[in-house]
TIDRENSE-961273 format. One line per field, with one value per residue: residue in one letter; x, y, z of N, C-alpha, C in turn. Coordinates in nm, 4 decimals. Each point is the difference from the previous one (the first is absolute). Example, Ala and Ser with C-alpha at 12.3 -4.5 7.8 and 13.67 -1.06 7.14 Angstrom:
REM residues 2
code: c(A,S)
nu: c(1.3190,-0.0350)
nv: c(-0.5690,0.1050)
nw: c(0.7800,-0.0720)
cau: c(-0.0890,0.0820)
cav: c(0.1190,0.1190)
caw: c(0.0000,0.0060)
cu: c(0.0900,-0.0770)
cv: c(0.1200,0.1090)
cw: c(0.0000,0.0730)
This chain:
REM residues 235
code: c(M,A,Y,S,E,N,S,G,K,H,E,S,V,F,N,L,F,Q,Q,L,L,E,K,K,L,Q,E,S,Q,R,N,T,P,E,Q,F,S,K,Q,M,Y,A,L,A,S,I,N,G,D,V,E,G,Q,L,K,S,A,L,E,K,E,T,H,H,H,K,G,E,R,I,V,L,I,P,Y,C,L,E,N,S,H,W,S,G,I,L,I,E,F,Q,A,N,E,E,I,Q,R,V,E,Y,I,D,S,M,T,G,F,D,V,I,P,E,K,V,K,K,E,F,A,D,V,F,P,N,V,V,I,C,I,K,D,L,Q,K,E,S,N,V,E,S,S,A,K,L,T,F,N,N,L,V,T,A,A,K,Y,A,Q,L,Y,R,D,N,D,L,V,T,N,Q,L,Q,E,E,I,N,N,N,D,N,T,S,I,C,S,A,E,H,E,Q,L,H,S,M,E,K,T,E,N,N,M,M,T,T,N,S,I,L,E,D,N,K,Q,L,K,V,Q,Q,L,Q,Q,K,L,T,A,G,L,G,K,S,R,T,L,N,T,D,E)
nu: c(2.6971,-0.0949,0.0111,0.1334,-0.0137,-0.0889,0.0855,0.0998,-0.0724,-0.0312,0.1266,0.0318,-0.0990,0.0419,0.1273,-0.0339,-0.0739,0.0940,0.0931,-0.0800,-0.0242,0.1268,0.0326,-0.0955,0.0399,0.1267,-0.0311,-0.0701,0.0986,0.0755,-0.0749,-0.0300,0.0696,-0.1161,0.0284,0.1255,-0.0594,-0.0187,0.0960,0.0552,0.0028,0.0788,-0.0350,0.1094,-0.0146,-0.1065,0.0864,-0.1255,0.0881,0.0484,0.0221,-0.0855,-0.0108,-0.1295,0.0180,0.1056,-0.0768,-0.0960,0.0890,0.0545,-0.1221,-0.0334,0.1157,-0.0321,-0.1285,-0.0328,-0.1031,-0.0853,-0.0438,0.0160,-0.0071,0.0576,-0.0535,0.0734,-0.0911,0.0993,-0.1199,-0.0277,0.0849,0.0692,-0.0531,-0.0315,0.0299,-0.0710,0.0819,-0.0977,0.0928,-0.0914,0.1060,-0.0385,-0.0094,-0.0821,0.0135,-0.1196,-0.0448,-0.0299,0.0696,-0.0372,0.0309,-0.0657,0.0701,-0.0902,0.0809,-0.0075,-0.0863,-0.0850,0.0940,-0.0808,0.1124,0.0272,0.1138,0.0000,0.0944,-0.0851,-0.1098,0.0681,0.0599,-0.1200,-0.0620,0.1061,-0.0310,-0.1246,0.0073,-0.0307,0.0733,-0.1021,0.0079,-0.0324,-0.0919,0.0736,-0.1187,0.0933,0.0900,-0.0744,0.0823,-0.0430,0.0516,0.0801,0.0038,-0.1226,0.0384,0.1208,-0.0488,-0.0957,0.0908,0.0804,-0.0990,-0.0297,0.1303,0.0189,-0.1021,0.0437,0.1191,-0.0582,-0.0685,0.1100,0.0545,-0.0885,0.0177,0.1139,-0.0917,-0.0396,-0.0578,-0.0909,0.0990,0.0691,-0.1135,-0.0256,0.1274,-0.0109,-0.1207,0.0567,0.0970,-0.0919,-0.0575,0.1259,0.0180,0.0265,-0.1008,0.0158,-0.1115,0.0866,-0.1222,0.0229,0.1242,-0.0438,-0.0747,0.1074,0.0698,-0.0976,0.0015,0.1351,-0.0073,-0.0983,0.0721,0.1089,-0.0690,-0.0481,0.1254,0.0441,-0.0992,0.0246,0.1315,-0.0328,-0.0828,0.0931,0.0888,-0.0853,-0.0217,0.1330,0.0218,-0.0948,0.0531,0.1187,-0.0491,-0.0587,0.1141,0.0666,-0.0937,0.0057,0.1340,-0.0038,-0.0890,0.0779,0.1067,-0.0723,-0.0433,0.1265,0.0366,-0.0972,0.0311,0.1277,-0.0377,-0.0798,0.1017)
nv: c(1.9356,0.0682,-0.0956,0.0089,0.1336,-0.0008,-0.0837,0.0786,0.1069,-0.0625,-0.0424,0.1254,0.0399,-0.0897,0.0320,0.1285,-0.0320,-0.0838,0.0919,0.0935,-0.0835,-0.0371,0.1273,0.0287,-0.1037,0.0317,0.1255,-0.0437,-0.0853,0.1054,0.0896,-0.0760,-0.0792,0.0293,0.1129,-0.0060,-0.1173,0.0113,-0.0789,0.1207,0.0039,0.1061,-0.0369,-0.0013,0.1306,-0.0315,0.0107,0.0342,0.0995,-0.0627,-0.0554,-0.0820,0.1264,-0.0004,-0.0639,0.0765,0.1021,-0.0548,-0.0262,0.1188,0.0488,-0.0887,0.0523,0.1250,-0.0183,-0.0546,-0.0838,0.0051,0.0783,0.1306,0.0101,0.1169,0.0365,0.1085,0.0469,0.0545,0.0348,0.1299,0.0996,-0.0602,-0.0832,-0.0048,-0.1277,-0.0938,-0.0942,-0.0765,-0.0757,-0.0923,-0.0444,-0.1249,-0.0745,-0.0616,0.1324,-0.0519,0.0612,0.0709,0.1098,0.0614,0.1186,0.0558,0.1020,0.0606,0.1025,-0.0215,0.0994,-0.0976,-0.0450,-0.0808,0.0027,-0.1278,0.0689,-0.0164,0.0942,0.0510,-0.0234,0.0455,0.0980,0.0186,-0.0136,0.0727,0.0560,0.0454,-0.1062,-0.0497,0.1070,0.0322,0.1055,0.0538,0.0813,0.0797,0.0504,0.0908,0.0788,0.0900,0.0575,0.1106,0.0544,-0.0048,0.1255,-0.0452,-0.0464,0.0515,0.1119,0.0030,-0.0302,0.0851,0.0873,-0.0165,-0.0053,0.0969,0.0686,-0.0302,0.0268,0.1037,0.0348,-0.0272,0.0563,0.0969,-0.0284,-0.0196,-0.0041,0.0906,-0.1187,0.0785,0.0809,-0.1076,-0.0477,0.1192,0.0068,-0.1272,0.0343,0.1096,-0.0805,-0.0916,0.1100,0.0292,-0.1206,-0.0552,0.0869,0.0121,0.0573,0.0333,0.0069,-0.1306,0.0450,0.0889,-0.0970,-0.0793,0.1051,0.0330,-0.1291,0.0023,0.1150,-0.0544,-0.1129,0.0751,0.0753,-0.1149,-0.0483,0.1170,-0.0051,-0.1299,0.0260,0.1041,-0.0787,-0.0972,0.0958,0.0515,-0.1278,-0.0167,0.1194,-0.0360,-0.1240,0.0592,0.0893,-0.1028,-0.0689,0.1101,0.0166,-0.1319,0.0084,0.1140,-0.0554,-0.1086,0.0803,0.0664,-0.1145,-0.0444,0.1202,-0.0064,-0.1290,0.0330,0.1042,-0.0788,-0.0829)
nw: c(-1.2686,-0.0680,-0.0931,0.0144,0.0039,-0.0999,-0.0616,0.0425,-0.0335,-0.1138,-0.0084,0.0290,-0.0799,-0.0897,0.0290,-0.0045,-0.1060,-0.0396,0.0247,-0.0493,-0.1009,-0.0054,0.0130,-0.0873,-0.0709,0.0244,-0.0267,-0.1042,-0.0266,0.0247,-0.0646,-0.1063,0.0819,0.0628,-0.0624,0.0426,0.0049,-0.1294,-0.0513,-0.0114,-0.1327,-0.0106,-0.1219,-0.0728,-0.0153,-0.0726,-0.0982,-0.0263,-0.0228,0.1074,-0.1154,0.0603,0.0407,-0.0242,-0.1132,-0.0195,0.0379,-0.0732,-0.0943,0.0199,0.0026,-0.0917,-0.0393,0.0265,-0.0262,0.1149,-0.0135,0.1009,-0.0985,0.0109,-0.1313,0.0166,-0.1169,0.0204,-0.0840,-0.0686,-0.0463,0.0153,-0.0268,0.0941,-0.0866,0.1296,0.0105,0.0587,0.0413,0.0425,0.0577,0.0217,0.0674,-0.0229,0.1094,-0.0872,-0.0010,0.0221,-0.1086,0.1065,-0.0330,-0.1113,0.0484,-0.1002,0.0495,-0.0763,0.0111,-0.1321,0.0090,-0.0350,0.0830,-0.0642,-0.0681,0.0149,-0.0002,-0.1301,0.0081,0.0900,-0.0710,-0.1041,0.0678,0.0533,-0.1158,-0.0319,0.1163,0.0004,-0.0792,0.1174,0.0164,0.0774,-0.0774,0.1152,-0.0447,0.0749,0.0219,0.0200,0.0544,-0.0652,-0.0868,-0.0590,0.1094,-0.1065,0.0440,0.0201,-0.1172,0.0198,0.0542,-0.0933,-0.0922,0.0605,0.0186,-0.1286,-0.0212,0.0876,-0.0519,-0.1212,0.0520,0.0583,-0.1100,-0.0671,0.1068,-0.0153,-0.1296,0.0624,0.0983,-0.0881,0.0183,0.0581,0.0363,0.0370,0.0500,0.0530,0.0381,0.0381,0.0468,0.0490,0.0433,0.0314,0.0472,0.0342,-0.0487,0.1188,-0.0019,0.1306,0.0427,0.0931,-0.0505,-0.0013,-0.0064,-0.0913,-0.0553,0.0066,-0.0458,-0.0874,-0.0313,0.0004,-0.0691,-0.0772,-0.0098,-0.0190,-0.0862,-0.0537,0.0068,-0.0480,-0.0916,-0.0247,0.0029,-0.0764,-0.0710,-0.0022,-0.0267,-0.0904,-0.0418,0.0076,-0.0570,-0.0886,-0.0066,-0.0051,-0.0873,-0.0642,0.0135,-0.0381,-0.0958,-0.0308,0.0029,-0.0668,-0.0853,-0.0025,-0.0076,-0.0909,-0.0515,0.0036,-0.0419,-0.0888,-0.0227,0.0021,-0.0724,-0.0710,0.0052)
cau: c(0.0249,-0.1304,-0.0637,0.0686,-0.0432,-0.1390,0.0023,0.0479,-0.1079,-0.1028,0.0477,-0.0019,-0.1401,-0.0326,0.0637,-0.0644,-0.1318,0.0179,0.0486,-0.1110,-0.0989,0.0555,-0.0068,-0.1407,-0.0411,0.0612,-0.0703,-0.1348,0.0122,0.0364,-0.1093,-0.1245,0.0377,-0.1183,-0.0455,0.1095,0.0629,0.0820,0.1205,-0.0309,0.1185,-0.0181,0.1017,0.0449,-0.0997,0.0131,-0.0204,-0.0770,0.0605,0.1127,-0.0510,0.0466,0.0425,-0.0934,0.0261,0.1245,-0.0260,-0.0804,0.0883,0.0904,-0.0787,-0.0252,0.1265,0.0470,-0.0977,-0.0784,-0.1021,-0.1178,0.0476,-0.0641,0.1008,-0.0523,0.0847,-0.0361,0.0154,-0.0167,-0.0345,0.0653,-0.0315,-0.0342,-0.1238,0.0368,-0.0977,0.0637,-0.0337,0.0107,0.0003,-0.0076,0.0456,-0.0311,0.1184,0.0512,0.0469,-0.1075,-0.0458,-0.1381,-0.0624,0.0798,-0.0872,0.0554,-0.0652,0.0339,-0.0389,-0.0534,-0.1391,-0.0182,0.0889,-0.0566,0.0442,0.1363,0.0825,0.0336,0.1377,-0.0027,-0.0564,0.0931,0.1184,-0.0464,-0.0261,0.1293,0.0528,-0.1097,-0.0933,-0.1404,-0.0436,-0.1041,0.0171,-0.1272,0.0090,-0.0509,-0.0224,0.0098,-0.0036,0.0326,-0.0129,0.0313,0.1243,0.1135,0.0970,-0.0357,0.0035,0.0981,-0.0464,-0.1169,0.0458,0.0660,-0.1049,-0.0826,0.0729,-0.0039,-0.1389,-0.0254,0.0701,-0.0818,-0.1217,0.0335,0.0173,-0.1309,-0.0819,0.0831,-0.0647,-0.1414,-0.0312,-0.1076,0.0632,0.0659,-0.1025,-0.0554,0.1006,0.0086,-0.1128,0.0306,0.1057,-0.0614,-0.0885,0.0649,0.1151,0.1271,0.0152,-0.1172,0.0005,-0.0105,-0.1053,-0.0432,0.0674,-0.0673,-0.1242,0.0344,0.0407,-0.1231,-0.0666,0.0722,-0.0292,-0.1365,0.0030,0.0624,-0.0958,-0.1087,0.0510,0.0085,-0.1375,-0.0459,0.0673,-0.0574,-0.1327,0.0203,0.0480,-0.1156,-0.0876,0.0622,-0.0188,-0.1417,-0.0264,0.0604,-0.0873,-0.1227,0.0331,0.0203,-0.1320,-0.0671,0.0677,-0.0394,-0.1407,-0.0032,0.0505,-0.1031,-0.1053,0.0548,0.0035,-0.1389,-0.0421,0.0708,-0.0596,-0.1322,0.0163)
cav: c(0.0347,0.0242,-0.1298,-0.0627,0.0665,-0.0396,-0.1415,-0.0081,0.0476,-0.1037,-0.1111,0.0468,-0.0074,-0.1420,-0.0508,0.0634,-0.0622,-0.1285,0.0240,0.0514,-0.1064,-0.0943,0.0652,0.0040,-0.1361,-0.0311,0.0817,-0.0557,-0.1257,0.0344,0.0707,-0.0790,-0.1357,-0.0829,0.0261,-0.0302,-0.1141,-0.0767,0.0616,0.0863,0.0470,0.0982,-0.0194,0.1203,0.0532,-0.0493,0.0934,-0.0713,0.0161,-0.0934,-0.1334,-0.1129,0.0368,-0.0608,-0.1447,-0.0223,0.0261,-0.1117,-0.1170,0.0230,-0.0058,-0.1395,-0.0599,0.0649,-0.0086,-0.1238,-0.0071,0.0863,0.1384,0.0949,0.0735,0.1218,0.0456,0.1262,-0.0176,0.1262,-0.0273,0.1025,0.1393,0.0115,-0.0735,-0.1145,-0.0985,-0.0927,-0.1423,-0.0778,-0.1466,-0.0702,-0.1384,-0.0904,-0.0642,-0.0990,0.0768,0.0282,0.1384,0.0169,0.1053,0.1085,0.1152,0.1146,0.1175,0.1225,0.1182,0.1026,-0.0143,-0.0352,-0.1097,-0.1192,-0.1158,-0.0445,0.0085,-0.1291,-0.0377,-0.0522,-0.1356,-0.0873,-0.0302,-0.0867,-0.1329,-0.0639,-0.0540,-0.0723,-0.0208,-0.0219,0.1040,0.0931,0.1340,0.0715,0.1446,0.0469,0.1442,0.0707,0.1442,0.0397,0.1406,0.0260,0.0766,-0.0919,0.0407,-0.0686,-0.1434,-0.0707,0.0011,-0.0874,-0.1386,-0.0328,-0.0252,-0.1132,-0.1254,-0.0288,-0.0370,-0.1317,-0.0986,-0.0182,-0.0706,-0.1386,-0.0756,-0.0091,-0.1001,-0.1140,-0.1266,0.0115,-0.0880,0.0583,0.0897,-0.0833,-0.0559,0.1069,0.0374,-0.1067,0.0175,0.1133,-0.0436,-0.0835,0.0800,0.1178,-0.0329,0.0194,0.1336,0.0215,0.1177,-0.0551,0.0707,-0.0841,0.0438,0.1211,-0.0440,-0.0625,0.1059,0.0621,-0.0987,-0.0027,0.1248,-0.0110,-0.0959,0.0669,0.0993,-0.0732,-0.0492,0.1152,0.0343,-0.1052,0.0203,0.1208,-0.0372,-0.0841,0.0862,0.0790,-0.0900,-0.0229,0.1206,0.0086,-0.0976,0.0517,0.1075,-0.0606,-0.0631,0.1065,0.0539,-0.0984,-0.0003,0.1242,-0.0153,-0.0967,0.0656,0.0958,-0.0772,-0.0499,0.1111,0.0302,-0.1037,0.0221,0.1194,-0.0382,-0.0829)
caw: c(0.1399,0.0631,0.0217,0.1124,0.1227,0.0253,0.0370,0.1372,0.0864,-0.0033,0.0827,0.1385,0.0431,0.0132,0.1216,0.1145,0.0154,0.0678,0.1362,0.0810,0.0151,0.0972,0.1312,0.0404,0.0350,0.1292,0.0996,0.0160,0.0744,0.1373,0.0679,-0.0038,-0.0416,-0.0247,-0.1364,-0.0924,0.0663,-0.0942,-0.0545,-0.1140,-0.0709,-0.1071,-0.1027,-0.0699,-0.0930,-0.1375,-0.1104,-0.1015,-0.1327,-0.0128,-0.0326,0.0793,0.1355,0.0948,-0.0022,0.0735,0.1423,0.0516,0.0107,0.1131,0.1238,0.0373,0.0442,0.1227,0.1090,0.0061,0.1040,-0.0035,-0.0068,-0.0911,-0.0771,-0.0617,-0.1105,-0.0658,-0.1452,-0.0717,-0.1394,-0.0819,0.0342,0.1432,0.0297,0.0830,0.0466,0.0921,-0.0106,0.1239,-0.0143,0.1286,-0.0084,0.1099,0.0570,-0.0957,-0.1164,-0.0954,0.0066,0.0458,-0.0794,-0.0585,-0.0204,-0.0723,0.0585,-0.0731,0.0775,-0.0898,-0.0423,-0.1403,-0.0388,0.0636,-0.0773,0.0298,-0.1206,-0.0601,0.0331,0.1374,-0.0071,-0.0723,0.0807,0.1081,-0.0564,-0.0271,0.1265,0.0656,-0.1127,0.0371,0.0935,-0.0435,0.0569,0.0119,0.0200,0.1296,-0.0006,0.1275,-0.0258,-0.1372,-0.0367,-0.1404,-0.0030,-0.0036,0.1012,0.1253,-0.0278,0.0829,0.1393,0.0111,-0.0158,0.1269,0.0999,-0.0439,0.0218,0.1443,0.0300,-0.0594,0.0832,0.1210,-0.0390,-0.0343,0.1235,0.0645,-0.0674,-0.0384,0.0346,-0.0344,-0.1124,-0.0797,-0.0968,-0.1001,-0.0884,-0.0825,-0.0991,-0.0990,-0.0914,-0.0871,-0.0910,-0.1032,-0.0844,-0.0569,-0.0858,0.0684,0.0591,0.0845,0.0861,0.1352,0.0730,0.1122,0.1215,0.0466,0.0627,0.1264,0.0914,0.0489,0.0846,0.1270,0.0699,0.0517,0.1105,0.1144,0.0502,0.0661,0.1278,0.0896,0.0373,0.0914,0.1284,0.0600,0.0513,0.1177,0.1075,0.0443,0.0765,0.1300,0.0802,0.0340,0.1059,0.1231,0.0471,0.0516,0.1277,0.0977,0.0331,0.0859,0.1289,0.0675,0.0401,0.1090,0.1200,0.0418,0.0670,0.1261,0.0943,0.0364,0.0945,0.1257,0.0614,0.0495,0.1178)
cu: c(-0.1304,-0.0689,0.0594,-0.0442,-0.1424,-0.0077,0.0424,-0.1054,-0.1102,0.0378,-0.0036,-0.1411,-0.0404,0.0557,-0.0673,-0.1358,0.0123,0.0418,-0.1123,-0.1050,0.0470,-0.0107,-0.1428,-0.0499,0.0552,-0.0703,-0.1391,0.0033,0.0325,-0.1192,-0.1298,0.0299,-0.1189,-0.0538,0.1055,0.0830,0.0912,0.1302,-0.0387,0.1297,-0.0397,0.1130,0.0394,-0.1065,0.0305,-0.0263,-0.0686,0.0562,0.1143,-0.0538,0.0613,0.0397,-0.0902,0.0239,0.1241,-0.0201,-0.0787,0.0859,0.0942,-0.0747,-0.0189,0.1272,0.0432,-0.0940,-0.0792,-0.1062,-0.1131,0.0439,-0.0864,0.1093,-0.0673,0.0984,-0.0514,0.0306,-0.0301,-0.0256,0.0725,-0.0406,-0.0507,-0.1339,0.0382,-0.1201,0.0741,-0.0486,0.0204,-0.0052,-0.0027,0.0349,-0.0458,0.1294,0.0639,0.0461,-0.1060,-0.0490,-0.1476,-0.0731,0.1065,-0.0965,0.0757,-0.0790,0.0465,-0.0543,-0.0641,-0.1436,-0.0065,0.0905,-0.0428,0.0357,0.1433,0.0820,0.0409,0.1401,0.0092,-0.0507,0.0981,0.1191,-0.0354,-0.0169,0.1295,0.0571,-0.1031,-0.1122,-0.1472,-0.0560,-0.1031,0.0231,-0.1361,0.0246,-0.0590,-0.0097,0.0076,-0.0072,0.0429,-0.0162,0.0361,0.1320,0.1201,0.1041,-0.0277,0.0185,0.0944,-0.0470,-0.1183,0.0402,0.0676,-0.1037,-0.0836,0.0686,-0.0023,-0.1400,-0.0318,0.0663,-0.0795,-0.1259,0.0282,0.0136,-0.1294,-0.0809,0.0755,-0.0660,-0.1469,-0.0321,-0.1066,0.0567,0.0641,-0.1006,-0.0580,0.0987,0.0110,-0.1139,0.0269,0.1079,-0.0588,-0.0820,0.0709,0.1319,0.1322,0.0271,-0.1243,0.0166,-0.0318,-0.1033,-0.0466,0.0630,-0.0643,-0.1295,0.0282,0.0418,-0.1216,-0.0729,0.0649,-0.0283,-0.1397,-0.0050,0.0564,-0.0944,-0.1151,0.0430,0.0078,-0.1383,-0.0545,0.0613,-0.0560,-0.1356,0.0128,0.0436,-0.1137,-0.0942,0.0557,-0.0229,-0.1450,-0.0338,0.0571,-0.0870,-0.1284,0.0236,0.0193,-0.1330,-0.0749,0.0605,-0.0391,-0.1433,-0.0119,0.0473,-0.1019,-0.1102,0.0476,0.0012,-0.1410,-0.0507,0.0636,-0.0589,-0.1343,0.0120,0.0367)
cv: c(0.0208,-0.1304,-0.0673,0.0615,-0.0398,-0.1434,-0.0167,0.0435,-0.1049,-0.1149,0.0371,-0.0070,-0.1448,-0.0566,0.0553,-0.0625,-0.1310,0.0195,0.0469,-0.1075,-0.1034,0.0565,0.0014,-0.1375,-0.0397,0.0746,-0.0557,-0.1292,0.0258,0.0554,-0.0796,-0.1423,-0.0902,0.0207,-0.0357,-0.1144,-0.0810,0.0729,0.0823,0.0527,0.1018,-0.0196,0.1339,0.0436,-0.0447,0.1130,-0.0749,0.0108,-0.0979,-0.1416,-0.1059,0.0328,-0.0612,-0.1503,-0.0332,0.0186,-0.1140,-0.1242,0.0137,-0.0135,-0.1436,-0.0711,0.0537,-0.0175,-0.1304,0.0113,0.0985,0.1465,0.0832,0.0835,0.1186,0.0505,0.1335,-0.0123,0.1329,-0.0295,0.0961,0.1373,0.0169,-0.0626,-0.1295,-0.0902,-0.0943,-0.1422,-0.0655,-0.1478,-0.0605,-0.1463,-0.0785,-0.0668,-0.0996,0.0627,0.0177,0.1432,0.0046,0.1028,0.0906,0.1130,0.1109,0.1236,0.1250,0.1207,0.1092,-0.0311,-0.0318,-0.1108,-0.1253,-0.1274,-0.0344,0.0061,-0.1380,-0.0454,-0.0549,-0.1436,-0.0970,-0.0392,-0.0826,-0.1424,-0.0742,-0.0662,-0.0869,-0.0221,-0.0074,0.1066,0.0917,0.1333,0.0673,0.1476,0.0350,0.1522,0.0554,0.1500,0.0303,0.1507,0.0153,0.0745,-0.0935,0.0348,-0.0664,-0.1509,-0.0768,-0.0104,-0.0941,-0.1463,-0.0487,-0.0374,-0.1223,-0.1336,-0.0397,-0.0454,-0.1395,-0.1104,-0.0291,-0.0792,-0.1480,-0.0853,-0.0111,-0.1157,-0.1291,-0.1347,-0.0032,-0.0822,0.0596,0.0918,-0.0807,-0.0570,0.1053,0.0442,-0.1054,0.0094,0.1132,-0.0362,-0.0799,0.0819,0.1109,-0.0297,0.0432,0.1424,0.0287,0.1240,-0.0466,0.0744,-0.0801,0.0466,0.1264,-0.0366,-0.0607,0.1038,0.0684,-0.0942,-0.0058,0.1251,-0.0037,-0.0928,0.0642,0.1022,-0.0658,-0.0503,0.1131,0.0406,-0.0995,0.0174,0.1209,-0.0298,-0.0828,0.0838,0.0847,-0.0837,-0.0255,0.1202,0.0150,-0.0942,0.0478,0.1094,-0.0556,-0.0645,0.1052,0.0596,-0.0939,-0.0004,0.1230,-0.0089,-0.0948,0.0603,0.0986,-0.0693,-0.0469,0.1097,0.0334,-0.0985,0.0221,0.1188,-0.0335,-0.0801,0.0865)
cw: c(0.0762,0.0318,0.1224,0.1327,0.0375,0.0469,0.1447,0.0994,0.0107,0.0925,0.1474,0.0583,0.0243,0.1301,0.1253,0.0282,0.0776,0.1456,0.0926,0.0257,0.1017,0.1421,0.0531,0.0424,0.1366,0.1134,0.0287,0.0801,0.1464,0.0770,0.0065,-0.0481,-0.0286,-0.1415,-0.1043,0.0578,-0.0921,-0.0315,-0.1223,-0.0606,-0.1064,-0.1003,-0.0612,-0.0999,-0.1425,-0.0989,-0.1133,-0.1398,-0.0239,-0.0176,0.0911,0.1423,0.1065,0.0094,0.0814,0.1501,0.0638,0.0197,0.1192,0.1327,0.0462,0.0456,0.1364,0.1191,-0.0091,0.1088,-0.0194,0.0056,-0.0939,-0.0649,-0.0682,-0.1052,-0.0536,-0.1498,-0.0692,-0.1473,-0.0932,0.0523,0.1431,0.0367,0.0721,0.0265,0.0942,-0.0195,0.1364,-0.0335,0.1393,-0.0214,0.1222,0.0474,-0.0963,-0.1316,-0.1089,0.0198,0.0365,-0.0849,-0.0604,-0.0310,-0.0724,0.0420,-0.0737,0.0754,-0.0846,-0.0409,-0.1490,-0.0493,0.0756,-0.0756,0.0395,-0.1285,-0.0505,0.0386,0.1426,-0.0005,-0.0650,0.0870,0.1231,-0.0502,-0.0302,0.1246,0.0715,-0.1019,0.0397,0.0938,-0.0643,0.0709,0.0078,0.0276,0.1361,-0.0049,0.1416,-0.0299,-0.1438,-0.0152,-0.1471,-0.0159,0.0093,0.1062,0.1354,-0.0100,0.0922,0.1448,0.0196,-0.0098,0.1270,0.1060,-0.0351,0.0238,0.1477,0.0412,-0.0521,0.0812,0.1267,-0.0319,-0.0270,0.1251,0.0786,-0.0559,-0.0294,0.0293,-0.0400,-0.1241,-0.0904,-0.1070,-0.1119,-0.0984,-0.0927,-0.1072,-0.1094,-0.1004,-0.0976,-0.1011,-0.1151,-0.0983,-0.0753,-0.0705,0.0622,0.0477,0.0815,0.0839,0.1414,0.0840,0.1205,0.1303,0.0562,0.0721,0.1366,0.1038,0.0600,0.0954,0.1377,0.0821,0.0614,0.1209,0.1256,0.0613,0.0747,0.1371,0.1019,0.0495,0.1015,0.1381,0.0730,0.0623,0.1274,0.1191,0.0565,0.0857,0.1397,0.0917,0.0450,0.1148,0.1331,0.0599,0.0613,0.1362,0.1088,0.0450,0.0941,0.1398,0.0815,0.0519,0.1185,0.1304,0.0552,0.0768,0.1364,0.1065,0.0497,0.1038,0.1358,0.0756,0.0617,0.1279,0.1208)
C-alpha cells in the first residue's frame, strides 16, 4: 500500500512538472515572441527507472509533431534528481541539436540509458552536455531543471542561424567520441553581449559628438550676433 501511495505522489509530481513547463512556454511566447519564435513542446516527464519510457516518448513525439520545433523533456533519474533534455528539429525533421542538462553539481556525464534509448530512435544523433544552473542540493533539482529547460529553449532560438556555432560543435563532436560540451554557445553569447555593448558605446559617442557640434554652432551663432550688434552700434 505504501508503495502505491508513493507511486501516486510521484506521478502527480511528474504531471505537474509538465503542466507548469507548458504554461511557462506559452507565457514566454506571449510576452517575448522575438525570443521564443519557434513551436515549443513540453513532453511528459520521464521516469529514468522505467525501461524504455524515453524511447516510447521519442517515438510518439515524431508521430504527433512535425516541422521546425523545440522539444523539452523533464527527466527524473532517481531520488528527486532531475535533469532535462532539449531537442531541436529542423523543418525537414532532421535534428539540429540534442542537449542534456543536469542540474546537480558533479554530474557531468550523460546516463548510458539515455544515450541507448536515443540511439534506438535516432541512431546518428549526437547528444551534447549543456551546463547551466547547478546546485549540490537535490531539493533544488526540480526547480533548477525547470528554469534551465526554459533558458535552453531561448538560447537554442538565439543561435538557430549561427553557422559558426554549428562548425564549432562539429569539431567538438569529432574530438569527443559522440559526446560534446556545448561551450561554443557560451562563447557566442559573450560575443553577442560584447557586440551589443560596443554598439551602445558607439551610439553614445555619436550622440555626444552631435551635441558637441550643436553647442559649437550655438557658440558661433552667438558670437556672430555679438559682432553684428557691435557693428550696428558703431554705425
